[in-house]
N, C-alpha and C positions, 0 to 999 in steps of 0.2 A: 842814642839809646833806642833799641828796637821795641816796637809795640808787640806784646805777646799775642799770638793767635791761640787762644785758650783751647785746650783739649781737656774737658772735664771728665773726671773719673770718680765713680762712687766711692765714698769713704766709709760712712756709717750712718745709722739711724738712731733716733731717740724718740720714744713715744710714751705718754703717760696720761692718766686722767686724775682729776681731783675734784673735791666738792668746792663749788664756787659760791655757795650760799646755803640757805636752809634746804631748798629742794632742787638745786641745780648742780650740774656737773660741767666741767670744761674738759674737752679732749684736745690733746696737742700731739702733733707729729712733725718731726724735722728730719730731712735728709741732708747729709753733708757731702759735698763734692770738693775735690781739689784739682787744680790745674797741674798736669804733668810737667809743663814747661817752667812755670814761674812759682809754683806751689801756693798760689792764692787759693783761699777757701771761699766757698759759696754755700749758703744755707737756703733750702726751700722749705718753708714752714706752712703748716695747715693747722687751723684751730676751729673748733666747733663747740658751741654751748647749747645745752638743752636742759629742760626740767626733767625730773625723774619720771613723770608720767608720759613724757614724749620721747622715750628711748627708741621707739619705732621710727623716729624721724632722723636718727643719726646716719651719716654716710657710711659706706662700706669700709673705708679705711679706719674709721673710729670703732667699728664693731670688734676688731681684733685686738684692741688695746686692753691689757689686763693689769699693767703696772700702775699702782696707785701711789701718789705722793701726798704729802700733808697739805691740807687745804683748810677750809673753815670747818672745824669739827667740834 
């Protein structure tokens, strides 16, 4: 059996934010890649939490997220 020399290709992204408590939010972003040779999938995830008054502290990748999912509401 040969060992695959992975050649990762971008597949898709998923990102959202949700309320994670009374005054806090969680931001989540995942990039999905697959190997052209063996079709193995790899996920690169980012997550950031902050309070509503600290939205100026969120990283650039989280500022573009507009999709909201159900959280603590």
